[in-house]
Structures are given as structure tokens and as C-alpha cells.
All heavy atoms as an XYZ file, in Angstrom:
894
protein
N      39.012    -33.411     -0.104
C      37.719    -33.497     -0.732
C      37.870    -34.446     -1.921
O      38.740    -34.281     -2.755
C      37.292    -32.097     -1.164
C      35.932    -32.075     -1.706
S      35.076    -30.486     -2.007
C      36.097    -29.158     -1.743
N      37.007    -35.448     -2.005
C      37.065    -36.422     -3.088
C      36.476    -35.856     -4.374
O      35.850    -34.784     -4.403
N      36.674    -36.623     -5.449
C      36.206    -36.181     -6.767
C      34.688    -36.017     -6.810
O      34.159    -35.053     -7.366
C      36.675    -37.182     -7.818
C      36.284    -36.763     -9.185
C      36.842    -37.664    -10.228
N      36.419    -37.109    -11.504
C      36.573    -37.687    -12.625
N      37.161    -38.843    -12.683
N      36.172    -37.116    -13.721
N      33.940    -36.917     -6.207
C      32.476    -36.859     -6.204
C      31.999    -35.614     -5.457
O      31.091    -34.911     -5.907
C      31.886    -38.118     -5.553
O      32.382    -39.267     -6.242
C      30.380    -38.106     -5.591
N      32.612    -35.328     -4.335
C      32.238    -34.160     -3.547
C      32.479    -32.878     -4.336
O      31.645    -31.978     -4.349
C      33.021    -34.130     -2.223
O      32.829    -35.355     -1.539
C      32.570    -32.979     -1.356
N      33.650    -32.803     -5.030
C      33.950    -31.621     -5.840
C      32.956    -31.474     -6.981
O      32.518    -30.382     -7.304
C      35.381    -31.706     -6.383
C      36.417    -31.328     -5.376
C      37.769    -31.135     -6.030
N      38.207    -32.302     -6.763
C      39.067    -33.213     -6.307
N      39.601    -33.068     -5.117
N      39.416    -34.242     -7.040
N      32.570    -32.568     -7.611
C      31.619    -32.536     -8.725
C      30.259    -32.049     -8.248
O      29.626    -31.218     -8.891
C      31.489    -33.935     -9.369
O      32.779    -34.370     -9.781
C      30.545    -33.904    -10.549
N      29.806    -32.570     -7.116
C      28.514    -32.143     -6.560
C      28.562    -30.669     -6.198
O      27.646    -29.902     -6.517
C      28.134    -33.014     -5.338
C      26.936    -32.423     -4.619
C      27.849    -34.437     -5.765
N      29.631    -30.222     -5.549
C      29.758    -28.819     -5.159
C      29.788    -27.916     -6.387
O      29.149    -26.861     -6.416
C      31.010    -28.615     -4.322
N      30.502    -28.315     -7.426
C      30.571    -27.521     -8.655
C      29.209    -27.466     -9.336
O      28.783    -26.420     -9.835
C      31.623    -28.100     -9.603
N      28.501    -28.595     -9.349
C      27.169    -28.634     -9.969
C      26.207    -27.726     -9.217
O      25.448    -26.966     -9.823
C      26.629    -30.081     -9.991
O      27.563    -30.903    -10.687
C      25.275    -30.147    -10.661
N      26.223    -27.759     -7.893
C      25.343    -26.900     -7.099
C      25.664    -25.428     -7.324
O      24.761    -24.600     -7.426
C      25.451    -27.243     -5.620
C      24.797    -28.548     -5.188
C      25.100    -28.834     -3.725
C      23.303    -28.502     -5.418
N      26.947    -25.113     -7.398
C      27.352    -23.732     -7.639
C      26.829    -23.242     -8.981
O      26.272    -22.153     -9.092
C      28.884    -23.599     -7.589
O      29.328    -24.043     -6.316
C      29.313    -22.155     -7.815
N      26.959    -24.068    -10.022
C      26.467    -23.699    -11.355
C      24.954    -23.532    -11.330
O      24.408    -22.582    -11.886
C      26.894    -24.746    -12.407
C      26.177    -24.522    -13.721
C      28.399    -24.702    -12.591
N      24.246    -24.440    -10.664
C      22.786    -24.347    -10.592
C      22.340    -23.082     -9.871
O      21.399    -22.406    -10.290
C      22.202    -25.577     -9.908
C      22.242    -26.870    -10.721
C      21.771    -28.037     -9.865
C      21.404    -26.755    -11.966
N      23.009    -22.765     -8.774
C      22.645    -21.563     -8.029
C      22.895    -20.297     -8.839
O      22.102    -19.370     -8.825
C      23.399    -21.498     -6.704
C      22.967    -22.512     -5.653
C      23.913    -22.460     -4.459
C      21.549    -22.269     -5.222
N      24.009    -20.249     -9.532
C      24.327    -19.071    -10.336
C      23.425    -18.951    -11.555
O      23.135    -17.861    -12.015
C      25.790    -19.098    -10.769
C      26.804    -18.946     -9.636
C      28.212    -19.145    -10.165
C      26.664    -17.598     -8.965
N      22.978    -20.080    -12.091
C      22.159    -20.067    -13.306
C      20.673    -19.910    -13.021
O      19.890    -19.643    -13.926
C      22.394    -21.341    -14.102
N      20.261    -20.063    -11.759
C      18.839    -19.968    -11.428
C      18.339    -18.550    -11.623
O      18.991    -17.599    -11.203
C      18.595    -20.381     -9.976
O      18.967    -21.720     -9.791
N      17.183    -18.403    -12.263
C      16.648    -17.053    -12.425
C      16.221    -16.487    -11.078
O      15.762    -17.213    -10.210
C      15.442    -17.250    -13.341
C      15.054    -18.676    -13.162
C      16.325    -19.428    -12.826
N      16.407    -15.206    -10.928
C      15.978    -14.548     -9.701
C      14.473    -14.370     -9.724
O      13.892    -14.081    -10.759
C      16.627    -13.186     -9.572
C      18.061    -13.260     -9.240
C      18.588    -11.876     -9.042
N      19.775    -11.936     -8.231
C      20.410    -10.893     -7.793
N      19.980     -9.693     -8.079
N      21.480    -11.029     -7.071
N      13.889    -14.492     -8.564
C      12.465    -14.230     -8.442
C      12.292    -12.721     -8.380
O      12.879    -12.067     -7.528
C      11.901    -14.862     -7.154
O      12.210    -16.249     -7.167
C      10.410    -14.641     -7.050
N      11.503    -12.143     -9.309
C      11.347    -10.691     -9.275
C      10.596    -10.256     -8.019
O       9.718    -10.954     -7.537
C      10.532    -10.380    -10.535
C       9.857    -11.667    -10.883
C      10.741    -12.772    -10.359
N      10.973     -9.122     -7.509
C      10.280     -8.575     -6.337
C       8.845     -8.243     -6.721
O       8.571     -7.822     -7.837
C      10.998     -7.321     -5.855
N       7.954     -8.469     -5.793
C       6.545     -8.168     -6.050
C       6.385     -6.673     -6.287
O       6.968     -5.856     -5.587
C       5.694     -8.609     -4.868
N       5.616     -6.337     -7.295
C       5.382     -4.932     -7.604
C       4.545     -4.292     -6.502
O       3.689     -4.934     -5.910
C       4.666     -4.806     -8.939
N       4.822     -3.048     -6.226
C       4.040     -2.304     -5.231
C       2.616     -2.173     -5.747
O       2.395     -1.761     -6.886
C       4.648     -0.919     -5.026
C       3.948     -0.085     -3.985
C       4.154     -0.573     -2.563
O       5.137     -1.265     -2.285
O       3.311     -0.244     -1.722
N       1.622     -2.544     -4.942
C       0.238     -2.386     -5.385
C      -0.066     -0.924     -5.711
O       0.511     -0.019     -5.106
C      -0.584     -2.840     -4.183
C       0.346     -3.614     -3.321
C       1.721     -3.084     -3.595
N      -0.946     -0.715     -6.641
C      -1.367      0.632     -7.018
C      -2.874      0.747     -6.850
O      -3.608     -0.186     -7.173
C      -0.988      0.930     -8.463
C       0.511      0.999     -8.691
C       1.166      2.087     -7.868
O       0.731      3.223     -7.867
N       2.218      1.733     -7.142
N      -3.360      1.890     -6.364
C      -4.806      2.048     -6.192
C      -5.519      2.075     -7.545
O      -4.941      2.435     -8.565
C      -4.934      3.394     -5.476
C      -3.651      4.097     -5.713
C      -2.603      3.065     -5.950
N      -6.780      1.690     -7.512
C      -7.609      1.726     -8.718
C      -8.078      3.137     -9.029
O      -8.365      3.466    -10.175
C      -8.820      0.795     -8.553
C      -8.386     -0.652     -8.403
O      -7.619     -1.133     -9.254
O      -8.803     -1.292     -7.417
N      -8.172      3.967     -8.002
C      -8.634      5.347     -8.202
C      -8.144      6.219     -7.053
O      -7.880      5.737     -5.958
C     -10.160      5.388     -8.262
N      -8.028      7.509     -7.336
C      -7.725      8.527     -6.325
C      -8.879      9.517     -6.345
O      -9.245     10.014     -7.410
C      -6.414      9.250     -6.649
C      -5.150      8.402     -6.678
C      -3.973      9.212     -7.197
C      -4.834      7.862     -5.293
N      -9.465      9.788     -5.191
C     -10.588     10.716     -5.106
C     -10.299     11.776     -4.055
O      -9.967     11.453     -2.914
C     -11.878      9.995     -4.723
C     -12.345      8.948     -5.686
C     -12.971      9.556     -6.936
N     -13.588      8.548     -7.763
C     -12.981      7.885     -8.732
N     -11.727      8.115     -8.993
N     -13.626      6.981     -9.445
N     -10.442     13.037     -4.435
C     -10.263     14.138     -3.486
C     -11.455     14.144     -2.533
O     -12.604     14.116     -2.962
C     -10.150     15.490     -4.226
C     -10.120     16.647     -3.235
C      -8.916     15.502     -5.115
N     -11.171     14.148     -1.238
C     -12.251     14.221     -0.256
C     -12.252     15.547      0.481
O     -13.239     15.903      1.135
C     -12.193     13.048      0.731
C     -11.095     13.111      1.763
C     -11.292     13.763      2.975
C      -9.859     12.508      1.545
C     -10.295     13.818      3.940
C      -8.857     12.557      2.497
C      -9.075     13.212      3.686
O      -8.083     13.263      4.626
N     -11.151     16.313      0.377
C     -11.080     17.581      1.089
C      -9.984     18.438      0.470
O      -8.931     17.924      0.090
C     -10.756     17.310      2.567
C     -10.750     18.511      3.465
C     -10.498     18.064      4.903
C     -10.683     19.195      5.881
N     -10.525     18.733      7.273
N     -10.246     19.737      0.374
C      -9.225     20.666     -0.101
C      -8.772     21.518      1.071
O      -9.580     22.121      1.766
C      -9.770     21.536     -1.228
C     -10.047     20.728     -2.476
C     -10.464     21.589     -3.629
C     -10.688     20.686     -4.831
N     -11.112     21.398     -5.996
N      -7.450     21.550      1.278
C      -6.879     22.332      2.363
C      -5.764     23.192      1.790
O      -4.718     22.686      1.407
C      -6.282     21.422      3.445
O      -5.275     20.610      2.855
C      -7.331     20.534      4.073
N      -5.985     24.469      1.694
C      -4.966     25.354      1.143
C      -4.635     24.984     -0.292
O      -5.516     24.888     -1.132
N      -3.377     24.710     -0.552
C      -2.945     24.428     -1.925
C      -2.867     22.942     -2.246
O      -2.595     22.572     -3.376
C      -1.571     25.063     -2.180
C      -0.488     24.503     -1.272
O      -0.833     23.926     -0.224
O       0.698     24.641     -1.622
N      -3.105     22.084     -1.268
C      -2.936     20.648     -1.498
C      -4.205     19.880     -1.158
O      -4.616     19.826      0.001
C      -1.769     20.128     -0.650
C      -1.387     18.711     -0.965
C      -0.136     18.319     -0.197
C       0.254     16.897     -0.538
N       1.375     16.431      0.254
N      -4.845     19.251     -2.164
C      -6.036     18.445     -1.871
C      -5.650     17.148     -1.166
O      -4.555     16.617     -1.370
C      -6.626     18.167     -3.252
C      -5.473     18.260     -4.190
C      -4.528     19.264     -3.589
N      -6.538     16.650     -0.330
C      -6.343     15.367      0.338
C      -7.178     14.323     -0.390
O      -8.323     14.576     -0.747
C      -6.763     15.470      1.802
C      -5.993     16.501      2.624
C      -6.569     16.599      4.029
C      -4.517     16.164      2.672
N      -6.598     13.146     -0.586
C      -7.256     12.133     -1.406
C      -7.411     10.815     -0.666
O      -6.658     10.502      0.244
C      -6.446     11.891     -2.679
C      -6.255     13.138     -3.500
C      -5.294     12.927     -4.632
N      -3.983     12.588     -4.078
C      -2.925     12.267     -4.795
N      -2.996     12.221     -6.101
N      -1.776     11.977     -4.225
N      -8.389     10.051     -1.131
C      -8.533      8.653     -0.740
C      -7.943      7.822     -1.869
O      -8.266      8.033     -3.046
C     -10.007      8.283     -0.550
C     -10.720      8.932      0.626
C     -12.200      8.598      0.584
C     -10.105      8.476      1.937
N      -7.079      6.880     -1.526
C      -6.488      5.960     -2.492
C      -7.362      4.705     -2.433
O      -7.351      3.991     -1.427
C      -5.051      5.644     -2.105
C      -4.170      6.852     -2.076
N      -2.913      6.851     -2.608
C      -4.363      8.108     -1.588
C      -2.361      8.041     -2.452
N      -3.236      8.820     -1.825
N      -8.128      4.460     -3.487
C      -9.170      3.434     -3.468
C      -8.754      2.154     -4.177
O      -8.190      2.187     -5.275
C     -10.436      3.982     -4.106
C     -11.017      5.222     -3.419
C     -12.068      5.869     -4.281
C     -11.584      4.840     -2.067
N      -9.093      1.039     -3.551
C      -8.875     -0.299     -4.110
C     -10.241     -0.971     -4.211
O     -10.966     -1.059     -3.221
C      -7.957     -1.112     -3.201
C      -6.550     -0.592     -3.161
C      -6.218      0.496     -2.371
C      -5.553     -1.187     -3.917
C      -4.915      0.988     -2.323
C      -4.246     -0.705     -3.881
C      -3.934      0.385     -3.086
N     -10.574     -1.434     -5.408
C     -11.880     -2.048     -5.655
C     -11.730     -3.535     -5.951
O     -10.722     -3.959     -6.522
C     -12.571     -1.381     -6.846
C     -12.851      0.079     -6.661
C     -12.237      1.018     -7.470
C     -13.720      0.515     -5.687
C     -12.496      2.368     -7.317
C     -13.985      1.863     -5.519
C     -13.376      2.796     -6.333
N     -12.766     -4.318     -5.636
C     -12.769     -5.725     -6.039
C     -12.753     -5.821     -7.569
O     -13.192     -4.886     -8.257
C     -14.079     -6.260     -5.472
C     -14.459     -5.306     -4.396
C     -13.927     -3.974     -4.825
N     -12.278     -6.935     -8.097
C     -12.160     -7.066     -9.554
C     -13.454     -6.827    -10.327
O     -13.434     -6.270    -11.413
C     -11.686     -8.506     -9.750
C     -11.066     -8.887     -8.455
C     -11.777     -8.095     -7.395
N     -14.586     -7.228     -9.794
C     -15.852     -7.087    -10.513
C     -16.698     -5.941     -9.977
O     -17.909     -5.929    -10.141
C     -16.658     -8.399    -10.415
O     -16.903     -8.675     -9.027
C     -15.896     -9.557    -11.042
N     -16.065     -4.968     -9.365
C     -16.776     -3.876     -8.717
C     -17.538     -2.998     -9.713
O     -17.025     -2.637    -10.769
C     -15.799     -3.000     -7.940
C     -16.446     -1.865     -7.224
N     -17.251     -2.039     -6.130
C     -16.427     -0.533     -7.462
C     -17.689     -0.867     -5.714
N     -17.208      0.063     -6.506
N     -18.750     -2.666     -9.357
C     -19.578     -1.707    -10.096
C     -19.904     -0.556     -9.143
O     -20.054     -0.768     -7.937
C     -20.882     -2.362    -10.570
C     -20.687     -3.505    -11.551
C     -20.197     -3.030    -12.912
O     -20.519     -1.894    -13.294
O     -19.478     -3.802    -13.569
N     -20.051      0.629     -9.670
C     -20.323      1.808     -8.836
C     -21.600      1.664     -8.024
O     -21.741      2.267     -6.957
C     -20.380      3.054     -9.706
N     -22.528      0.866     -8.482
C     -23.811      0.701     -7.790
C     -23.783     -0.408     -6.738
O     -24.783     -0.617     -6.054
C     -24.914      0.397     -8.815
O     -24.546     -0.773     -9.551
C     -25.124      1.568     -9.766
N     -22.665     -1.108     -6.589
C     -22.570     -2.200     -5.619
C     -22.663     -1.686     -4.184
O     -22.194     -0.596     -3.866
C     -21.227     -2.931     -5.756
C     -21.123     -3.760     -7.012
O     -22.136     -3.917     -7.704
O     -20.011     -4.249     -7.297
N     -23.261     -2.486     -3.343
C     -23.241     -2.251     -1.895
C     -22.290     -3.296     -1.325
O     -22.586     -4.480     -1.336
C     -24.639     -2.412     -1.309
N     -21.134     -2.844     -0.873
C     -20.094     -3.757     -0.386
C     -19.555     -3.276      0.955
O     -19.606     -2.089      1.259
C     -18.924     -3.800     -1.366
C     -19.248     -4.414     -2.697
C     -17.974     -4.453     -3.546
N     -18.206     -5.043     -4.837
C     -18.002     -6.325     -5.123
N     -17.573     -7.135     -4.197
N     -18.229     -6.777     -6.337
N     -18.995     -4.196      1.723
C     -18.300     -3.758      2.932
C     -17.076     -2.932      2.539
O     -16.505     -3.139      1.461
C     -17.900     -5.063      3.625
C     -18.071     -6.138      2.620
C     -18.978     -5.631      1.549
N     -16.700     -2.006      3.397
C     -15.562     -1.135      3.100
C     -14.739     -0.913      4.359
O     -15.222     -1.088      5.476
C     -16.050      0.202      2.556
N     -13.486     -0.525      4.144
C     -12.572     -0.216      5.235
C     -11.750      1.008      4.833
O     -11.447      1.186      3.654
C     -11.658     -1.409      5.557
C     -10.811     -1.128      6.796
C     -10.784     -1.788      4.359
C     -10.133     -2.368      7.359
N     -11.438      1.844      5.811
C     -10.561      2.996      5.574
C      -9.326      2.831      6.457
O      -9.447      2.638      7.670
C     -11.261      4.337      5.905
C     -10.308      5.507      5.670
C     -12.533      4.504      5.092
N      -8.150      2.882      5.842
C      -6.886      2.790      6.565
C      -6.312      4.188      6.765
O      -6.262      4.981      5.828
C      -5.862      1.960      5.780
C      -6.171      0.496      5.720
C      -6.684     -0.071      4.562
C      -5.926     -0.333      6.807
C      -6.947     -1.421      4.490
C      -6.192     -1.691      6.746
C      -6.708     -2.235      5.582
N      -5.865      4.468      7.994
C      -5.162      5.708      8.317
C      -3.743      5.317      8.716
O      -3.555      4.560      9.654
C      -5.849      6.455      9.458
C      -7.234      6.900      9.121
C      -8.332      6.128      9.458
C      -7.435      8.078      8.448
C      -9.608      6.538      9.138
C      -8.711      8.503      8.120
C      -9.806      7.722      8.467
N      -2.763      5.818      7.987
C      -1.380      5.433      8.242
C      -0.929      5.881      9.623
O      -1.450      6.832     10.191
C      -0.447      5.998      7.160
C      -0.464      7.493      7.032
C       0.362      8.278      7.809
C      -1.302      8.111      6.113
C       0.355      9.658      7.675
C      -1.313      9.485      5.967
C      -0.481     10.267      6.750
N       0.049      5.176     10.154
C       0.630      5.527     11.446
C       1.780      6.500     11.263
O       2.354      6.597     10.190
N       2.108      7.203     12.284
C       3.218      8.144     12.215
C       3.130      9.195     13.306
O       3.822     10.203     13.264
N       2.270      8.960     14.265
C       2.157      9.878     15.399
C       1.809     11.296     15.011
O       2.261     12.234     15.654
N       1.044     11.450     13.958
C       0.610     12.754     13.441
C       1.776     13.604     12.949
O       1.620     14.784     12.690
C      -0.198     13.530     14.470
C      -1.490     12.878     14.831
C      -2.418     12.403     13.966
C      -2.000     12.627     16.128
N      -3.476     11.868     14.644
C      -3.248     11.998     15.984
C      -1.522     12.878     17.403
C      -4.029     11.616     17.063
C      -2.304     12.495     18.482
C      -3.532     11.878     18.305
N       2.957     13.001     12.849
C       4.097     13.785     12.386
C       4.507     13.463     10.959
O       5.037     14.313     10.260
C       5.321     13.588     13.299
O       5.666     12.202     13.302
C       5.045     14.053     14.708
N       4.295     12.235     10.503
C       4.699     11.859      9.149
C       4.037     10.566      8.728
O       3.191     10.027      9.429
N       4.443     10.070      7.580
C       3.885      8.833      7.047
C       3.134      9.086      5.765
O       3.128     10.211      5.236
N       2.501      8.039      5.248
C       1.751      8.189      4.006
C       0.821      7.021      3.763
O       0.937      5.963      4.390
N      -0.121      7.195      2.849
C      -1.148      6.190      2.600
C      -0.626      4.882      2.004
O      -1.297      3.868      2.086
C      -2.118      6.882      1.649
C      -1.344      7.985      1.047
C      -0.319      8.389      2.038
N       0.562      4.888      1.435
C       1.081      3.648      0.848
C       1.372      2.582      1.902
O       1.532      1.411      1.571
C       2.352      3.907      0.021
O       3.354      4.456      0.876
C       2.078      4.854     -1.132
N       1.407      2.956      3.166
C       1.697      2.022      4.253
C       0.768      0.810      4.229
O       1.192     -0.295      4.563
C       1.590      2.743      5.596
C       1.831      1.845      6.794
C       1.702      2.592      8.113
O       1.496      3.796      8.155
N       1.820      1.877      9.205
N      -0.477      1.007      3.839
C      -1.444     -0.089      3.878
C      -1.876     -0.569      2.493
O      -2.900     -1.231      2.359
C      -2.676      0.320      4.701
C      -2.385      0.384      6.170
C      -2.271      1.605      6.806
C      -2.197     -0.767      6.914
C      -1.999      1.680      8.159
C      -1.915     -0.709      8.264
C      -1.820      0.516      8.895
N      -1.110     -0.259      1.461
C      -1.471     -0.690      0.104
C      -1.607     -2.209     -0.005
O      -2.529     -2.703     -0.643
C      -0.442     -0.202     -0.905
C      -0.695      1.169     -1.484
C      -1.567      2.076     -0.894
C      -0.027      1.569     -2.634
C      -1.766      3.331     -1.425
C      -0.234      2.822     -3.182
C      -1.101      3.696     -2.576
O      -1.311      4.934     -3.119
N      -0.708     -2.954      0.602
C      -0.778     -4.420      0.482
C      -2.037     -4.976      1.150
O      -2.701     -5.854      0.594
C       0.472     -5.078      1.069
C       1.687     -4.882      0.231
N       1.937     -5.599     -0.911
C       2.720     -4.013      0.353
C       3.072     -5.209     -1.454
N       3.561     -4.232     -0.708
N      -2.370     -4.463      2.318
C      -3.577     -4.918      3.003
C      -4.826     -4.517      2.212
O      -5.775     -5.300      2.089
C      -3.644     -4.346      4.421
C      -2.607     -4.913      5.359
C      -1.258     -4.196      5.278
O      -0.978     -3.428      4.362
N      -0.396     -4.466      6.238
N      -4.825     -3.299      1.673
C      -5.975     -2.831      0.897
C      -6.167     -3.695     -0.347
O      -7.297     -4.084     -0.675
C      -5.785     -1.368      0.498
N      -5.077     -4.010     -1.022
C      -5.173     -4.856     -2.220
C      -5.712     -6.240     -1.864
O      -6.561     -6.787     -2.563
C      -3.802     -4.976     -2.879
C      -3.821     -5.823     -4.141
C      -2.448     -5.971     -4.745
O      -1.536     -6.466     -4.051
O      -2.296     -5.572     -5.913
N      -5.247     -6.787     -0.767
C      -5.705     -8.116     -0.336
C      -7.193     -8.102     -0.020
O      -7.937     -8.987     -0.428
C      -4.899     -8.553      0.886
C      -5.324     -9.863      1.476
C      -4.945    -11.000      0.592
N      -5.239    -12.239      1.313
C      -5.540    -13.352      0.721
N      -5.563    -13.433     -0.581
N      -5.806    -14.413      1.432
N      -7.660     -7.116      0.722
C      -9.082     -7.047      1.058
C      -9.934     -6.818     -0.185
O     -11.022     -7.380     -0.306
C      -9.326     -5.965      2.108
C      -8.760     -6.294      3.494
C      -8.885     -5.104      4.416
C      -9.430     -7.523      4.078
N      -9.441     -6.010     -1.120
C     -10.173     -5.795     -2.372
C     -10.288     -7.106     -3.146
O     -11.339     -7.393     -3.733
C      -9.492     -4.722     -3.218
N      -9.263     -7.913     -3.124
C      -9.326     -9.194     -3.830
C     -10.334    -10.136     -3.186
O     -10.792    -11.086     -3.812
C      -7.947     -9.857     -3.876
O      -7.610    -10.431     -2.623
N     -10.704     -9.863     -1.928
C     -11.689    -10.664     -1.196
C     -13.088    -10.061     -1.222
O     -13.977    -10.525     -0.523
C     -11.254    -10.839      0.256
C      -9.936    -11.504      0.472
C      -9.977    -12.936     -0.025
N      -9.038    -13.773      0.630
C      -9.342    -14.757      1.468
N     -10.582    -14.997      1.786
N      -8.411    -15.503      1.977
N     -13.290     -8.968     -1.992
C     -14.627     -8.421     -2.157
C     -14.928     -7.120     -1.436
O     -16.038     -6.604     -1.543
N     -13.973     -6.584     -0.690
C     -14.207     -5.325      0.010
C     -13.680     -4.149     -0.796
O     -12.774     -4.298     -1.607
C     -13.483     -5.317      1.363
C     -14.055     -6.243      2.396
S     -13.173     -6.118      3.976
C     -13.770     -4.546      4.573
N     -14.243     -2.983     -0.549
C     -13.668     -1.743     -1.057
C     -12.741     -1.247      0.050
O     -13.136     -1.199      1.219
C     -14.748     -0.686     -1.367
C     -14.121      0.644     -1.712
C     -15.641     -1.168     -2.500
N     -11.520     -0.900     -0.306
C     -10.549     -0.435      0.686
C     -10.038      0.943      0.286
O      -9.777      1.198     -0.888
C      -9.390     -1.422      0.795
N      -9.907      1.812      1.272
C      -9.405      3.168      1.040
C      -8.245      3.445      1.979
O      -8.303      3.112      3.164
C     -10.520      4.186      1.267
N      -7.206      4.050      1.447
C      -6.078      4.509      2.248
C      -6.122      6.033      2.206
O      -6.015      6.634      1.137
C      -4.762      3.997      1.667
S      -4.645      2.193      1.633
N      -6.325      6.648      3.362
C      -6.556      8.091      3.420
C      -5.266      8.880      3.577
O      -4.379      8.510      4.344
C      -7.493      8.414      4.580
N      -5.183      9.979      2.842
C      -4.150     10.986      3.087
C      -4.706     11.917      4.153
O      -5.909     12.145      4.207
C      -3.903     11.831      1.829
C      -3.314     11.087      0.675
C      -3.165     11.983     -0.564
O      -3.575     13.178     -0.531
O      -2.656     11.479     -1.558
N      -3.850     12.447      4.996
C      -4.258     13.503      5.922
C      -3.048     14.361      6.241
O      -1.914     13.955      6.030
C      -4.921     12.940      7.188
C      -4.085     12.013      8.024
C      -3.252     12.512      9.024
C      -4.127     10.644      7.835
C      -2.491     11.666      9.810
C      -3.378      9.781      8.617
C      -2.558     10.301      9.601
O      -1.802      9.465     10.370
N      -3.314     15.550      6.716
C      -2.225     16.480      7.035
C      -1.448     15.999      8.250
O      -2.029     15.478      9.193
C      -2.791     17.873      7.296
C      -3.403     18.510      6.070
C      -4.042     19.828      6.389
N      -5.292     19.593      7.136
C      -6.040     20.545      7.663
N      -5.672     21.817      7.553
N      -7.141     20.258      8.307
N      -0.137     16.183      8.189
C       0.737     15.839      9.320
C       1.664     17.021      9.591
O       1.735     17.964      8.793
C       1.600     14.596      9.009
O       2.473     14.895      7.923
C       0.756     13.383      8.682
N       2.376     16.950     10.693
C       3.324     18.019     11.026
C       4.387     18.149      9.935
O       4.750     19.257      9.546
C       3.977     17.737     12.376
N       4.849     17.029      9.417
C       5.906     17.052      8.406
C       5.405     17.551      7.044
O       6.064     18.337      6.390
C       6.494     15.650      8.256
C       7.762     15.578      7.476
C       8.281     14.149      7.509
C       9.736     14.099      7.171
N      10.266     12.742      7.272
N       4.233     17.091      6.614
C       3.749     17.438      5.275
C       3.098     18.814      5.200
O       3.155     19.469      4.164
C       2.760     16.387      4.767
O       1.561     16.404      5.530
N       2.458     19.264      6.278
C       1.707     20.521      6.237
C       1.984     21.453      7.419
O       1.380     22.511      7.516
C       0.197     20.235      6.214
C      -0.287     19.637      4.951
N      -0.230     18.284      4.678
C      -0.846     20.208      3.868
C      -0.743     18.044      3.498
N      -1.124     19.194      2.970
N       2.807     21.016      8.344
C       3.080     21.846      9.514
C       1.878     21.993     10.430
O       1.688     23.041     11.049
N       1.066     20.946     10.534
C      -0.147     21.019     11.348
C       0.031     20.304     12.680
O       0.993     19.588     12.899
C      -1.337     20.368     10.607
O      -1.004     19.008     10.333
C      -1.650     21.075      9.331
N      -0.945     20.497     13.550
C      -0.940     19.807     14.835
C      -1.922     18.629     14.779
O      -2.645     18.471     13.797
C      -1.283     20.776     15.969
C      -2.702     21.336     15.877
O      -3.490     20.872     15.033
O      -3.019     22.236     16.664
N      -1.952     17.788     15.812
C      -2.827     16.611     15.804
C      -4.304     16.918     15.598
O      -5.032     16.111     15.016
C      -2.584     15.977     17.181
C      -1.194     16.381     17.535
C      -1.048     17.780     16.972
N      -4.767     18.082     16.026
C      -6.191     18.407     15.844
C      -6.564     18.458     14.371
O      -7.638     17.989     13.974
C      -6.524     19.725     16.534
C      -6.479     19.624     18.058
C      -6.739     20.970     18.673
N      -5.677     21.880     18.224
C      -4.968     22.656     19.015
N      -5.218     22.665     20.295
N      -4.020     23.427     18.545
N      -5.699     19.003     13.532
C      -5.958     19.060     12.084
C      -5.975     17.654     11.491
O      -6.801     17.335     10.634
C      -4.914     19.916     11.376
N      -5.085     16.790     11.988
C      -5.048     15.406     11.509
C      -6.368     14.702     11.809
O      -6.920     13.996     10.957
C      -3.911     14.632     12.176
S      -2.279     15.347     11.963
N      -6.861     14.903     13.017
C      -8.120     14.261     13.416
C      -9.289     14.812     12.594
O     -10.161     14.067     12.151
C      -8.365     14.437     14.930
C      -9.759     13.960     15.327
C      -7.291     13.671     15.713
N      -9.295     16.116     12.339
C     -10.363     16.693     11.513
C     -10.347     16.079     10.119
O     -11.399     15.755      9.557
C     -10.206     18.224     11.418
C     -10.681     18.963     12.645
C     -10.836     20.465     12.410
N      -9.610     21.100     11.941
C      -8.662     21.597     12.747
N      -8.800     21.525     14.061
N      -7.593     22.182     12.242
N      -9.150     15.895      9.557
C      -9.053     15.264      8.243
C      -9.556     13.838      8.269
O     -10.259     13.386      7.355
C      -7.597     15.291      7.731
C      -7.099     16.681      7.482
O      -7.910     17.633      7.392
O      -5.859     16.838      7.364
N      -9.225     13.111      9.323
C      -9.710     11.735      9.452
C     -11.221     11.665      9.503
O     -11.844     10.827      8.860
N     -11.833     12.598     10.223
C     -13.289     12.640     10.283
C     -13.881     12.983      8.916
O     -14.907     12.454      8.521
C     -13.760     13.654     11.331
C     -13.539     13.191     12.745
C     -14.022     14.248     13.735
C     -13.844     13.791     15.158
N     -14.354     14.789     16.123
N     -13.225     13.871      8.185
C     -13.699     14.226      6.846
C     -13.622     13.038      5.888
O     -14.496     12.850      5.044
C     -12.867     15.378      6.273
O     -13.041     16.540      7.020
N     -12.546     12.265      6.032
C     -12.396     11.094      5.150
C     -13.502     10.098      5.395
O     -14.014      9.503      4.472
C     -11.032     10.446      5.384
């Protein structure tokens, strides 16, 4: 390896080591949590994402996300990124909690009832 090659390699190594790391994107957080149903000791909530200029009196398109998990597990954070993106585009987005076999020991019928309630 010639002197120029070693100098270039050393310079690249220093630049790579000195470069600041790009921080990981923060997990989106809902703007509000609203209880939509009470079941036993644990209320079920909608995790709501609003557009930046949202007013309570606005009439806007909305979407409700139900997490996947085959009625056995999962959680509303699964769709936080999509909800945040749609809210930034003017929609109200909700990520629904519902009972699952893992969280409440329920069967699929209870999950569907919760989805209808949401």
C-alpha cells in the first residue's frame, strides 16, 4: 500500500469515527387518550392523533387502526407511525386498544365486540 493510499484510508477512518451519529427517530406519541369502554378493572382507550391545527369542532376525515395479533396479543403502538403521518396530512387517526387472549384472557368474540364499540 503506497503512502497516498494509507493517508486516504486514515483520513476516511478518522472522518467515520468523528461523524456524529444520527439519533433514532423518537417513537410518536398520541395527542390524547380517551376511554371508549370499561371492561372489568381495565378501561379500553383510543390513542388519538390530531392534525396540527385541529379544533374540537372540526369536521375531518378519520381512520381507526386495530392492531394485528390474531386476537391473542399486540398493542395500539403498532400503527403509531402511520397515525402520526395521516394526522400530519389533516386526518384524525385513532389506534384502538381491545381485549386479547394475552391481555385479558378473552376469546375472539370479545375482541370483535370491543372493535365495534371503538
